[in-house]
C-alpha positions as CSV (number, residue, x, y, z in Angstrom):
1,M,113.0,105.0,70.7
2,G,114.4,108.0,72.6
3,L,112.6,111.2,73.6
4,L,113.5,112.9,70.4
5,G,112.0,110.0,68.4
6,V,108.8,110.1,70.5
7,L,108.5,113.9,70.0
8,T,109.1,113.5,66.2
9,S,106.5,110.7,66.1
10,I,103.9,112.9,67.9
11,K,104.7,115.8,65.6
12,D,104.3,113.6,62.5
13,R,101.0,112.2,63.7
14,A,99.7,115.6,64.6
15,E,100.6,116.9,61.1
16,K,99.0,113.9,59.5
17,F,95.8,114.5,61.6
18,L,95.7,118.1,60.6
19,N,95.8,117.1,56.9
20,E,93.0,114.6,57.2
21,K,89.3,115.5,56.6
22,N,87.4,115.3,59.9
23,V,85.3,117.5,62.1
24,V,88.2,119.1,63.9
25,T,90.2,120.0,60.8
26,D,87.0,121.3,59.1
27,F,86.4,123.6,62.0
28,L,90.1,124.7,62.1
29,G,89.9,125.2,58.3
30,K,86.9,127.6,58.7
31,V,88.7,129.5,61.5
32,E,91.8,129.7,59.3
33,E,89.8,131.2,56.4
34,K,88.3,133.8,58.7
35,T,91.4,134.8,60.7
36,G,94.3,133.9,58.4
37,I,96.0,132.0,61.2
38,K,97.3,128.6,60.0
39,K,95.6,125.4,61.3
40,K,98.8,124.2,62.9
41,V,99.1,127.4,65.0
42,L,95.4,127.2,66.0
43,A,95.9,123.6,67.1
44,V,99.0,124.4,69.1
45,G,97.1,127.3,70.7
46,A,94.1,125.1,71.5
47,V,96.3,122.4,73.1
48,S,98.3,125.1,75.1
49,L,95.1,126.7,76.4
50,T,93.7,123.3,77.4
51,G,97.0,122.6,79.2
52,L,96.9,126.0,81.0
53,Y,93.2,125.4,81.9
54,L,94.1,122.0,83.4
55,V,96.7,123.7,85.6
56,Y,94.9,126.9,86.6
57,G,91.3,126.6,85.6
58,Y,88.1,126.1,87.6
59,G,86.5,122.8,86.7
60,A,89.8,121.2,85.5
61,S,88.5,117.9,86.9
62,L,85.5,118.0,84.6
63,L,87.6,118.8,81.5
64,C,90.2,116.1,82.4
65,N,87.4,113.5,82.8
66,L,85.8,114.6,79.6
67,I,89.0,114.2,77.7
68,G,89.5,110.8,79.3
69,F,86.0,109.7,78.5
70,A,84.8,111.3,75.2
71,Y,87.5,110.2,72.8
72,P,87.6,106.6,74.1
73,A,83.8,106.4,74.2
74,Y,83.5,107.5,70.6
75,Y,86.2,105.0,69.4
76,S,84.8,102.2,71.6
77,I,81.4,102.6,69.8
78,K,83.2,102.6,66.5
79,A,85.1,99.4,67.6
80,I,81.9,97.7,68.6
81,E,80.4,98.5,65.2
82,S,83.5,97.3,63.3
83,P,83.9,93.6,62.4
84,C,87.5,93.6,63.7
85,K,88.1,92.1,67.2
86,E,91.5,93.7,67.8
87,D,90.1,97.2,68.3
88,D,87.5,95.8,70.7
89,T,90.2,94.3,72.9
90,K,92.2,97.6,72.7
91,W,89.3,99.7,74.0
92,L,88.2,97.1,76.6
93,T,91.7,97.2,78.0
94,Y,91.6,101.0,78.2
95,W,88.2,100.8,80.1
96,V,89.5,98.2,82.5
97,V,92.6,100.4,83.3
98,Y,90.4,103.5,83.4
99,G,88.1,101.7,85.9
100,V,91.0,100.6,88.1
101,F,92.5,104.1,88.0
102,S,89.1,105.7,88.8
103,L,88.6,103.4,91.8
104,G,92.1,104.2,93.2
105,E,91.5,107.9,92.5
106,F,88.2,107.7,94.4
107,F,89.9,106.7,97.6
108,S,92.9,109.1,97.2
109,D,91.3,112.1,95.5
110,I,91.1,114.1,98.8
111,F,94.9,114.0,99.0
112,L,95.7,114.2,95.2
113,Y,93.5,117.2,94.7
114,W,96.0,119.3,96.7
115,F,99.0,118.4,94.5
116,P,99.8,121.2,92.0
117,F,99.3,120.2,88.4
118,Y,97.4,117.1,89.4
119,Y,94.7,117.4,86.7
120,A,97.3,118.2,84.0
121,F,99.3,115.0,85.0
122,K,96.1,113.0,85.2
123,C,95.1,114.2,81.7
124,L,98.6,113.3,80.4
125,F,98.2,109.9,82.0
126,L,94.8,109.3,80.3
127,L,96.2,110.5,77.0
128,W,99.1,108.0,77.3
129,C,96.6,105.2,78.1
130,M,94.5,105.9,75.0
131,A,97.4,106.8,72.7
132,P,97.3,104.9,69.4
133,V,100.9,103.6,69.8
134,S,102.2,100.1,70.7
135,W,103.6,101.4,74.1
136,N,100.3,103.0,75.3
137,G,99.7,103.1,79.0
138,S,96.6,100.9,79.1
139,Q,98.4,98.0,77.4
140,I,101.4,98.3,79.7
141,I,99.5,98.7,82.9
142,Y,97.1,95.9,82.0
143,N,99.9,93.5,81.2
144,K,102.2,94.4,84.1
145,V,99.7,95.1,86.9
146,V,96.0,94.3,86.3
147,R,96.3,91.0,84.5
148,P,98.7,89.4,87.0
149,A,96.6,90.6,89.9
150,F,93.4,89.3,88.3
151,L,94.9,85.9,87.5
152,R,96.3,85.5,91.0
153,H,92.8,86.2,92.6
154,E,90.4,85.1,89.9
155,A,89.2,81.9,91.7
156,A,88.5,83.8,95.0
157,V,86.7,86.6,93.2
158,D,84.6,84.1,91.2
159,N,83.6,82.3,94.4
160,M,82.7,85.6,96.2
161,V,80.6,86.8,93.2
162,S,78.8,83.4,93.0
163,D,78.1,83.5,96.8
164,L,76.8,87.0,96.7
165,S,74.6,86.5,93.7
166,G,73.1,83.4,95.3
167,K,72.5,85.2,98.6
168,A,71.0,88.2,96.7
169,M,68.5,85.9,95.0
170,T,67.3,84.4,98.3
171,F,66.5,87.9,99.6
172,F,64.3,88.9,96.7
173,V,61.1,87.4,95.3
174,Y,60.2,88.4,91.8
175,D,56.6,88.5,90.8
176,V,55.4,89.4,87.4
177,G,52.0,91.0,87.7
178,V,49.0,90.7,85.3
179,S,49.9,94.0,83.6
180,G,53.5,92.8,83.0
181,T,55.0,94.9,85.7
182,V,57.7,93.3,87.9
183,H,57.1,93.4,91.6
184,I,60.1,92.8,93.8
185,Q,59.6,92.0,97.5
186,L,62.3,91.7,100.1
187,V,62.3,88.4,102.0
188,V,63.4,88.8,105.6
189,K,63.5,85.7,107.9
190,G,60.9,83.8,106.0
191,G,58.4,86.6,105.8
192,Y,57.8,89.5,103.4
193,F,59.1,93.0,104.2
């Protein structure tokens, strides 16, 4: 599928979305009634303004993170509530990739912040990762990068987690009081802290 095919597919999906009944199209329909501007034009304008805000706006990081979180969170909850396992796997894959990306971004954000259009590209990346297509970013990145790295280091990470959890349990003494409250005391060299 070439670039023209991808753009045609996006256009078709957008038109299909605009013809469905949902909160966004209801809102756009009301605005269309009041202003006389077609829903399609309003949607293109909203997407364009969002893109411009991601490039030039103050708080672009908040908007970008909201886009990367709100839609996937909503559909993750819907996936949890559905009986189908396939959508659960899709959204778990997205969240794993999102977590890996966020961890990498945390350590490099001080440098990436200075790149022009960073938040616009980050938003496009997150949209690609959540796109409802077979070639979405989260599936590709998980299968090509995350899964091979995980399988290569799984045993070592399991041992480290097991050791850390065992050590953590030796440091804390849990005591459930008469009232049902949990008292946690730190044990240091055989005595209580």
